[in-house]
TIBA-935526 format. One record per residue (C-alpha): residue number from 1; x, y, z. Coordinates in pm, 1 decimal, always signed. Each point is the difference from the previous one (the first is absolute). Layout:
# residues N
  seq        px        py        pz
  NUM         X         Y         Z
...
//
This chain:
# residues 98
  seq        px        py        pz
    1  +14366.9  +10434.1  +15059.3
    2    -285.0    -278.4     -15.5
    3    +281.5    -280.5     -22.3
    4    +273.1    +155.6    +258.5
    5     -64.9    -288.1    +243.5
    6     +52.8    -238.9    -280.2
    7    +365.0    -172.6     +55.6
    8    +226.3     +32.3    -314.1
    9     +25.3    -408.1     +30.4
   10    -361.3     -44.8     -48.0
   11     -23.3    +202.0    -340.6
   12     +39.5    -227.6    -289.3
   13    +287.7     +80.4    -241.0
   14    -201.4     -61.9    -331.1
   15    -344.0    -120.4     -65.7
   16     -67.1    -365.3    -138.3
   17    -174.7     -94.6    -349.5
   18    -304.2    -126.8    +224.9
   19     -21.8    +344.6    +190.9
   20     +32.1    +203.2    -351.1
   21    -259.8    -248.8    -196.9
   22    -279.1     +69.3    +346.1
   23     +84.2    +312.9      -5.9
   24     -20.9     +66.9    -449.9
   25    -333.5    -207.8     -34.7
   26    -197.3    +215.7    +190.3
   27    +154.8    +335.7    -147.3
   28    -123.8    -140.2    -311.5
   29    -286.2     -73.8     +75.9
   30     -97.6    +352.0    +148.4
   31    +228.3    +176.8    -224.4
   32     +30.7    -159.4    -336.6
   33    -255.9    -203.7    -101.1
   34    -286.8    +264.7     +55.3
   35    +157.2    +224.1    -263.1
   36     +60.3    -325.0    -226.5
   37    -370.4     -50.3     +47.4
   38     -71.0    +351.2    -122.9
   39    +169.1     -48.5    -280.1
   40    +371.1    +244.5     +96.9
   41    +308.1    -149.9    -146.7
   42    +238.9     -61.9    +296.5
   43    +387.4     +39.0     +51.0
   44    +154.1    -182.6    +317.3
   45    +397.6     +76.1     +45.2
   46     +65.9    -236.7    +297.8
   47    +282.9    -156.1    +176.6
   48      +1.7    -437.4    -139.5
   49    -169.4    -128.7    +322.0
   50    -326.4    +225.6      -0.8
   51      +0.2     -52.1    -383.1
   52     +46.2    -370.2    +111.3
   53    -312.7     +55.0    +264.2
   54    -223.0    +116.0    -311.4
   55     +89.7    -228.1    -252.1
   56     -81.6    -296.1    +240.2
   57    -324.1     +86.9     -32.7
   58     -62.7     +81.6    -317.6
   59    +184.2    -299.4    -148.7
   60    -134.3    -228.5    +232.1
   61    +389.0    -123.2    +100.0
   62     +28.0    -173.2    +349.1
   63    +162.7    +116.2    +286.4
   64    +260.3    -273.2     -44.2
   65     +82.7    +109.7    -360.5
   66     +11.7    +390.7      +6.3
   67    +327.3     +18.9    +184.4
   68    +148.4    -101.6    -348.3
   69    -188.6    +217.5    -188.0
   70    +273.8    +238.1    -160.2
   71     -99.4    +336.6     -97.1
   72    +224.4    +188.9    -169.4
   73    +163.5    +359.2    +153.2
   74    -106.9    +320.3    -258.6
   75    -160.3    -256.3    -288.6
   76    -423.0    +117.3      -7.7
   77    -189.9    -307.1     +74.9
   78    -334.3     +58.6    -183.3
   79    -339.8    -166.1    +136.7
   80    -319.3      +4.6    -260.5
   81    -268.1     -61.5    +245.3
   82    -362.1     -51.3    -110.9
   83    -292.6     +75.2    +306.9
   84    -324.6    -193.8      +8.5
   85    -248.1     +37.0    +228.3
   86    +271.6    +194.0    +203.6
   87    +214.9    -244.5     +13.3
   88    +345.3     +16.7    -119.3
   89    +166.8    -258.5    -242.2
   90    +359.8      +7.7    -184.7
   91     -25.4      -5.9    -432.4
   92    +322.2     +86.1     -75.1
   93    +337.8     +28.5    +223.6
   94    +350.2    +100.3    -190.7
   95    +277.6    +220.4     +64.3
   96     +57.7    +319.2    -233.1
   97    +333.2      -2.5    -171.4
   98    +159.3    +176.2    -274.2
//
């Protein structure tokens, strides 16, 4: 009902990497980061671009380089993090393989 006056031609058919990154990082900050700071272990299952939006900030990858970051589908990516004065730092990153 909210969007009944919006024309179909005005609705985007996709979300850009930039849009996804802009959406994913605030979610990280509001929902995930506080849990990590409390010492909780978190599992994130997400689409590649959502993960790129988080990885871009965690690993300090530029907006120019992040589109070329490959994230294999179905292979768990593990981040070991440290927390110091409520700042999260990547200690180690690896893929979980057999």
